[in-house]
C-alpha positions in Angstrom: 46.5 4.2 -1.4 43.2 6.0 -1.2 43.1 9.0 1.0 40.4 9.1 3.8 37.1 10.9 3.1 36.7 12.8 6.4 33.5 14.5 5.3 31.8 11.1 4.7 32.9 9.8 8.1 31.7 13.0 9.8 28.3 12.8 8.1 27.9 9.1 9.0 28.8 9.9 12.6 26.3 12.8 12.7 23.6 10.5 11.2 24.2 7.8 13.8 24.1 10.4 16.6 20.8 11.8 15.3 19.3 8.4 15.0 20.3 7.5 18.5 18.7 10.7 19.8 15.5 10.0 18.0 15.3 6.5 19.4 15.9 7.9 22.9 13.2 10.5 22.4 10.7 7.8 21.2 11.5 5.6 24.2 11.0 8.5 26.5 7.7 9.4 25.0 6.6 5.7 25.1 7.3 5.5 28.8 5.4 8.7 29.5 2.3 7.6 27.6 2.1 4.2 29.3 -0.2 4.2 32.4 1.7 3.4 35.5 1.2 0.0 37.1 -0.8 1.5 40.0 -3.2 3.1 37.6 -3.8 -0.2 35.8 -4.5 -2.1 39.1 -6.8 0.6 40.4 -8.9 0.4 37.3 -9.3 -3.4 37.5 -12.9 -4.7 37.4 -14.5 -5.4 40.8 -16.6 -8.5 41.8 -19.4 -8.8 44.2 -19.6 -6.2 47.0 -16.5 -4.4 45.6 -14.1 -7.2 46.3 -11.3 -8.0 43.8 -12.1 -10.8 41.3 
């Protein structure tokens, strides 16, 4: 029976953890860069006499 390769398992676990952290960071940055819903609606084009279209 083959003996377990603990170093390989540890490395794989570290890589998975690092990948998860990077995805979380990207998601966090994406939500910060998106304009909020209030900002989008306040920038909507106006019709005649300033009324909403």
